[in-house]
C-alpha positions as CSV (number, residue, x, y, z in Angstrom):
1,X,-77.6,-105.3,-124.1
2,X,-75.7,-107.6,-121.7
3,X,-73.1,-105.9,-119.7
4,X,-69.6,-107.3,-120.2
5,X,-67.8,-108.9,-117.3
6,X,-64.4,-107.3,-116.7
7,X,-61.7,-110.0,-116.5
8,X,-59.9,-110.0,-113.1
9,X,-56.6,-109.9,-114.8
10,X,-57.5,-106.5,-116.2
11,X,-59.5,-105.2,-113.3
12,X,-56.7,-105.5,-110.8
13,X,-54.1,-103.6,-112.8
14,X,-56.7,-101.0,-113.7
15,X,-57.6,-100.5,-110.1
16,X,-53.9,-100.2,-109.3
17,X,-53.5,-97.5,-112.0
18,X,-56.4,-95.6,-110.5
19,X,-54.9,-95.8,-107.0
20,X,-51.5,-94.8,-108.4
21,X,-53.1,-91.6,-109.8
22,X,-55.5,-90.9,-107.0
23,X,-53.3,-91.3,-103.9
24,X,-51.1,-88.3,-104.5
25,X,-54.1,-86.1,-105.2
26,X,-55.8,-87.3,-102.1
27,X,-52.6,-86.5,-100.2
28,X,-53.0,-82.9,-101.2
29,X,-56.6,-82.8,-100.2
30,X,-56.2,-84.6,-96.9
31,X,-53.0,-82.8,-95.8
32,X,-54.1,-79.3,-96.8
33,X,-54.2,-76.9,-93.8
34,X,-57.9,-76.4,-94.0
35,X,-58.1,-74.4,-90.7
36,X,-55.7,-71.7,-92.0
37,X,-56.4,-72.1,-95.7
38,X,-58.2,-68.7,-96.2
39,X,-55.4,-66.8,-94.4
40,X,-52.7,-68.6,-96.4
41,X,-54.4,-67.9,-99.8
42,X,-54.9,-64.3,-99.0
43,X,-51.3,-63.7,-98.0
44,X,-49.9,-60.7,-100.0
45,X,-47.2,-62.8,-101.5
46,X,-49.7,-65.4,-102.6
47,X,-52.1,-62.9,-104.1
48,X,-49.3,-61.3,-106.0
49,X,-48.2,-64.6,-107.3
50,X,-51.8,-65.4,-108.3
51,X,-52.1,-62.0,-110.0
52,X,-48.9,-62.6,-111.9
53,X,-50.0,-66.2,-112.8
54,X,-53.2,-64.9,-114.3
55,X,-51.4,-62.2,-116.3
56,X,-48.7,-64.6,-117.6
57,X,-51.2,-67.4,-118.5
58,X,-53.6,-64.9,-120.1
59,X,-50.9,-63.4,-122.4
60,X,-49.6,-66.9,-123.1
61,X,-53.1,-68.0,-124.2
62,X,-53.4,-65.0,-126.4
63,X,-50.1,-65.8,-128.1
64,X,-51.1,-69.4,-128.5
65,X,-54.3,-68.4,-130.2
66,X,-52.7,-65.8,-132.5
67,X,-49.9,-68.2,-133.6
68,X,-51.5,-71.6,-133.0
69,X,-54.7,-71.2,-135.0
70,X,-52.9,-70.4,-138.3
71,X,-50.4,-73.2,-137.6
72,X,-53.2,-75.7,-136.9
73,X,-54.9,-74.6,-140.1
74,X,-51.6,-75.0,-142.0
75,X,-51.1,-78.6,-140.7
76,X,-54.7,-79.6,-141.3
77,X,-55.4,-78.0,-144.7
78,X,-52.3,-76.8,-146.6
79,X,-50.1,-78.8,-148.8
80,X,-46.6,-77.8,-147.6
81,X,-43.4,-79.8,-147.7
82,X,-42.1,-81.2,-144.5
83,X,-45.5,-81.3,-142.8
84,X,-44.5,-84.3,-140.6
85,X,-41.4,-82.5,-139.5
86,X,-43.5,-79.4,-138.6
87,X,-45.9,-81.5,-136.7
88,X,-43.0,-83.1,-134.8
89,X,-41.7,-79.7,-134.0
90,X,-45.1,-78.7,-132.5
91,X,-45.1,-81.8,-130.3
92,X,-41.6,-81.4,-129.1
93,X,-42.3,-78.9,-126.3
94,X,-44.8,-81.4,-124.9
95,X,-42.2,-84.0,-124.4
96,X,-39.1,-82.0,-123.7
97,X,-38.0,-81.9,-120.0
98,X,-39.1,-78.4,-118.8
99,X,-35.6,-77.4,-117.8
100,X,-34.4,-78.3,-121.3
101,X,-37.1,-76.1,-122.7
102,X,-35.9,-73.3,-120.5
103,X,-32.3,-73.8,-121.7
104,X,-33.5,-73.8,-125.3
105,X,-35.3,-70.5,-124.8
106,X,-32.1,-69.1,-123.3
107,X,-30.1,-70.2,-126.3
108,X,-32.7,-68.8,-128.7
109,X,-33.9,-65.6,-127.1
110,X,-31.4,-65.0,-124.3
111,X,-28.9,-62.2,-124.3
112,X,-26.3,-64.5,-125.9
113,X,-28.9,-66.5,-127.8
114,X,-29.5,-66.7,-131.6
115,X,-31.7,-63.7,-131.5
116,X,-30.2,-62.0,-128.5
117,X,-28.3,-59.3,-130.4
118,X,-31.3,-58.5,-132.5
119,X,-33.7,-58.3,-129.5
120,X,-31.2,-56.1,-127.7
121,X,-31.0,-53.8,-130.7
122,X,-34.7,-53.1,-130.5
123,X,-34.6,-52.7,-126.7
124,X,-36.1,-56.1,-125.7
125,X,-34.7,-58.3,-123.0
126,X,-36.7,-61.4,-122.3
127,X,-34.7,-63.4,-119.6
128,X,-35.7,-62.7,-116.0
129,X,-38.6,-60.6,-117.0
130,X,-42.4,-60.9,-117.0
131,X,-42.3,-61.0,-120.8
132,X,-39.8,-63.9,-120.5
133,X,-42.3,-65.8,-118.2
134,X,-45.0,-65.3,-120.9
135,X,-42.7,-66.6,-123.6
136,X,-41.8,-69.7,-121.6
137,X,-45.5,-70.4,-120.8
138,X,-46.6,-69.9,-124.4
139,X,-43.8,-72.2,-125.6
140,X,-45.0,-75.1,-123.6
141,X,-48.7,-74.3,-123.9
142,X,-49.3,-73.6,-127.6
143,X,-48.9,-77.3,-128.7
144,X,-52.0,-78.3,-126.7
145,X,-54.1,-75.8,-128.7
146,X,-52.5,-76.7,-132.1
147,X,-53.0,-80.5,-131.6
148,X,-56.6,-80.1,-130.4
149,X,-57.6,-77.8,-133.2
150,X,-55.7,-79.6,-136.1
151,X,-57.8,-82.7,-135.9
152,X,-61.1,-80.7,-135.9
153,X,-60.1,-78.6,-138.8
154,X,-59.0,-81.7,-140.8
155,X,-62.5,-83.2,-140.2
156,X,-64.5,-80.2,-141.5
157,X,-65.9,-80.6,-145.0
158,X,-64.3,-78.0,-147.2
159,X,-67.5,-77.6,-149.2
160,X,-68.8,-75.1,-146.5
161,X,-65.8,-72.9,-147.0
162,X,-66.0,-73.2,-150.8
163,X,-69.6,-72.1,-150.6
164,X,-68.7,-69.1,-148.6
165,X,-65.9,-68.3,-151.0
166,X,-68.3,-68.4,-154.0
167,X,-70.4,-65.8,-152.1
168,X,-67.4,-63.4,-152.0
169,X,-66.0,-64.1,-148.6
170,X,-62.3,-63.7,-148.2
171,X,-60.0,-66.2,-146.5
172,X,-59.9,-64.4,-143.1
173,X,-63.7,-63.9,-143.1
174,X,-64.2,-67.6,-144.0
175,X,-61.9,-68.6,-141.2
176,X,-63.6,-66.4,-138.6
177,X,-67.2,-67.0,-139.6
178,X,-67.3,-70.5,-141.0
179,X,-64.2,-72.6,-140.1
180,X,-63.6,-71.7,-136.5
181,X,-67.3,-71.8,-135.4
182,X,-67.5,-75.4,-136.8
183,X,-64.3,-76.3,-134.9
184,X,-65.5,-74.5,-131.7
185,X,-65.5,-77.5,-129.4
186,X,-61.9,-78.3,-130.2
187,X,-60.9,-74.7,-130.1
188,X,-62.4,-74.2,-126.6
189,X,-60.9,-77.5,-125.3
190,X,-57.5,-76.6,-126.8
191,X,-57.6,-73.1,-125.4
192,X,-58.6,-74.3,-121.9
193,X,-55.8,-77.0,-121.9
194,X,-53.3,-74.5,-123.1
195,X,-54.3,-71.9,-120.5
196,X,-54.1,-74.6,-117.7
197,X,-50.7,-75.7,-118.9
198,X,-49.5,-72.1,-118.9
199,X,-50.9,-71.5,-115.5
200,X,-49.0,-74.5,-114.1
201,X,-45.7,-73.9,-115.9
202,X,-42.7,-74.2,-113.7
203,X,-39.5,-75.7,-115.2
204,X,-39.1,-73.5,-118.3
205,X,-40.1,-70.4,-116.4
206,X,-37.6,-70.8,-113.6
207,X,-34.8,-71.6,-116.0
208,X,-35.5,-68.8,-118.5
209,X,-37.2,-66.1,-116.5
210,X,-36.0,-66.9,-112.9
211,X,-38.0,-66.7,-109.7
212,X,-38.3,-63.0,-109.0
213,X,-41.2,-62.0,-106.7
214,X,-43.6,-59.6,-108.5
215,X,-41.9,-60.2,-111.8
216,X,-41.7,-63.9,-112.7
217,X,-42.7,-65.7,-109.5
218,X,-46.0,-67.4,-110.5
219,X,-48.0,-69.7,-108.3
220,X,-46.0,-72.9,-109.2
221,X,-42.7,-71.1,-108.4
222,X,-44.3,-69.8,-105.1
223,X,-45.1,-73.5,-104.3
224,X,-41.5,-74.4,-104.9
225,X,-40.3,-71.6,-102.6
226,X,-42.7,-72.5,-99.8
227,X,-41.9,-76.2,-100.0
228,X,-38.5,-75.5,-98.6
229,X,-39.7,-73.6,-95.5
230,X,-43.5,-74.0,-95.2
231,X,-44.7,-77.3,-96.5
232,X,-48.3,-76.6,-95.3
233,X,-48.3,-73.3,-97.3
234,X,-47.0,-75.2,-100.4
235,X,-49.8,-77.7,-99.9
236,X,-52.4,-75.0,-99.7
237,X,-51.3,-73.4,-103.0
238,X,-51.1,-76.9,-104.6
239,X,-54.7,-77.4,-103.5
240,X,-55.7,-74.2,-105.3
241,X,-54.0,-75.2,-108.5
242,X,-55.5,-78.7,-108.2
243,X,-59.0,-77.1,-107.9
244,X,-58.4,-75.0,-111.0
245,X,-57.3,-78.1,-113.0
246,X,-60.2,-80.2,-111.8
247,X,-62.7,-77.4,-112.6
248,X,-61.4,-77.1,-116.1
249,X,-61.6,-80.8,-116.8
250,X,-65.0,-81.0,-115.2
251,X,-66.3,-78.2,-117.4
252,X,-64.8,-79.7,-120.5
253,X,-65.9,-83.3,-119.9
254,X,-68.6,-84.5,-122.1
255,X,-69.3,-81.2,-123.8
256,X,-65.9,-80.4,-125.2
257,X,-63.8,-83.5,-124.4
258,X,-64.8,-87.0,-125.7
259,X,-66.2,-89.4,-123.1
260,X,-66.0,-93.1,-123.7
261,X,-69.2,-94.9,-123.9
262,X,-68.1,-98.5,-124.4
263,X,-69.0,-99.5,-120.8
264,X,-72.4,-98.0,-120.6
C-alpha cells in the first residue's frame, strides 16, 4: 500500500504541537539535579511524602473500584431515568478546576458542609486529615475508571451473561466471573489511569485536606513546597512523578490502550 504524503500545512502545526508538549517535559529531564538526585529522593521528608502518596492513591483506587465498577455497569447496562445527567455528573470532576473540586468537597463533607453534622455525629472529620486526602483523590480519579469501563461493558454481548444466568449463576457471580474478565483491558487501563490521577492530585487535596507533613502532604504538595525554596528539589520530585506517569503509559500502550494504525 502506498504511504500517504503528509501535507505541509498539517505537518508544521502537528510538529508545533509535539514541541509544545515535549519542551516542558524535556525541561524537567535536562534541568534535574542528576548528581544529587539519589540523595534528594531519599531525604526523610521525601520518603514520607512518597509513602503517604502511595497510601492515599492506593485507598483512592480501592474506593474508585468499589464505587466505580457498579456505576459503570449502571451507565452501560441499566435502563434508568436521567442517565445522561448521571454521565455528566461523572465527567464533572474531570473538568472542574481542582481548587473548585476542593471547595465542593468542603461544602459537602466539611465540618459545616451538607453532611458535616452527620459525619461529626459518628466521629468522622475529613478535612485536614489523611482520610480527607483519600476522599479528594478518589473524587477526581474515579471518573477515569468509570469512563474507561463503561464503553467496554456496553460492547459486551449480553448473551454470555444470559448463558451464565441460565446455569444458575447470580448477578454478582456473573459480574465477577463473566463480565469483568471480558472487560479486563478497559478495567486495567481505567484503574491505572485512576491510580495515576490520584497519585498526582494536588488542587483538591490542598484545598480540602491541607498540606500537613506526614498527614496530607503527598508528593505533588511536597513539590509545591520545595518550589518556593528549593527549585532543584522540586524538579527532582517532578522527575520521579514524570517517570511514574511515563511507565504507566508505556505499560498500557498497545496492550491496554488503543494505538492508531492509520499511518502504518
